[in-house]
C-alpha positions as CSV (number, residue, x, y, z in Angstrom):
1,M,0.0,0.0,0.0
2,T,1.4,3.4,-1.0
3,A,0.7,6.5,1.0
4,T,-0.1,9.7,-0.8
5,V,1.5,12.8,0.4
6,P,-0.7,15.9,0.3
7,L,0.4,18.8,-1.8
8,C,0.2,22.5,-1.0
9,N,-2.7,24.1,-2.9
10,G,-0.6,27.1,-3.8
11,C,2.8,25.8,-4.8
12,Q,2.1,22.1,-5.4
13,Q,4.9,21.0,-3.1
14,P,4.6,18.0,-0.8
15,I,3.7,18.9,2.8
16,V,3.4,17.1,6.1
17,F,0.9,18.1,8.8
18,R,1.9,18.0,12.5
19,K,-0.4,18.8,15.4
20,D,0.8,21.6,17.7
21,E,-0.7,20.3,21.0
22,E,0.1,23.4,22.9
23,N,-1.9,25.7,20.6
24,D,-4.3,23.1,19.3
25,R,-3.6,23.7,15.6
26,W,-2.1,21.9,12.7
27,L,1.2,23.1,11.2
28,R,2.6,22.5,7.8
29,F,6.1,21.1,7.3
30,N,8.2,20.1,4.3
31,P,9.2,16.4,4.1
32,D,12.7,17.3,5.4
33,G,11.2,18.7,8.7
34,T,11.6,22.4,7.9
35,P,8.5,24.7,8.3
36,H,6.5,25.0,5.0
37,V,6.2,28.6,3.9
38,H,4.0,29.3,0.9
39,R,5.4,32.3,-0.9
40,Q,2.8,34.2,-2.8
41,Q,3.5,35.7,-6.2
42,Q,4.4,39.4,-6.3
43,R,1.6,41.6,-7.7
44,R,2.0,43.3,-11.1
45,G,2.0,46.7,-9.4
46,G,5.5,46.1,-8.0
47,G,4.6,45.0,-4.6
48,G,1.8,46.2,-2.3
49,G,-1.0,47.5,-4.3
50,R,-2.5,48.3,-7.7
51,S,-1.1,50.9,-10.0
52,P,-3.1,54.2,-10.3
53,A,-4.1,53.2,-13.9
54,E,-5.6,49.9,-12.6
55,L,-7.4,51.7,-9.8
56,R,-8.9,54.2,-12.2
57,E,-10.0,51.4,-14.5
58,I,-11.7,49.6,-11.6
59,R,-13.5,52.8,-10.7
60,R,-14.6,53.4,-14.3
61,L,-16.0,49.8,-14.7
62,A,-17.8,49.9,-11.3
63,V,-19.4,53.2,-12.1
64,L,-20.4,52.0,-15.6
65,K,-22.0,48.9,-14.0
66,A,-23.9,51.0,-11.5
67,A,-25.1,53.3,-14.2
68,A,-26.2,50.3,-16.4
69,E,-28.1,48.8,-13.4
70,F,-29.7,52.2,-12.7
71,G,-30.7,52.5,-16.4
72,A,-32.1,49.0,-16.5
73,S,-34.8,50.0,-14.0
74,R,-35.9,52.9,-16.2
75,P,-37.5,51.7,-19.4
76,D,-37.4,55.2,-21.0
77,M,-33.6,55.5,-20.5
78,K,-31.5,55.0,-23.6
79,S,-27.9,53.6,-23.7
80,A,-26.5,57.0,-24.5
81,D,-28.2,58.3,-21.3
82,V,-26.5,55.5,-19.3
83,L,-23.1,56.7,-20.6
84,C,-23.9,60.3,-19.6
85,V,-24.9,59.1,-16.1
86,A,-21.8,57.0,-15.8
87,H,-19.6,60.0,-16.9
88,R,-21.2,62.3,-14.3
89,W,-21.0,59.7,-11.6
90,L,-17.3,59.1,-12.4
91,A,-16.6,62.8,-12.2
92,W,-18.4,62.9,-8.8
93,V,-16.4,59.8,-7.5
94,E,-13.1,61.2,-8.6
95,Q,-13.5,64.7,-7.3
96,P,-11.2,65.7,-4.4
97,E,-12.7,65.3,-1.0
98,H,-14.2,68.4,0.5
99,K,-13.7,69.5,4.1
100,E,-16.7,69.4,6.4
101,G,-19.1,72.3,6.0
102,T,-18.3,72.9,2.3
103,P,-20.4,71.5,-0.6
């Protein structure tokens, strides 16, 4: 009978589980006994977050989706009207924040 060794979902390397009785949790180890550390791939933006262009594209698509859903509930609204609404909403979303007490 052959035993199958489970693989890490992320890196597909063999891992061994051992119970940490003190903290009542399971830990992952490599077959040689060293702790298994799954390294995640670095993001395209060079590290921590998304690039400003990616963030703007996400905002644009989110506003367009919201405008389309808004327009879908109004039978008299045309597709050109949806784009106008999306353009105005995007301008509102991207405006600099105002201090309290100013419009």
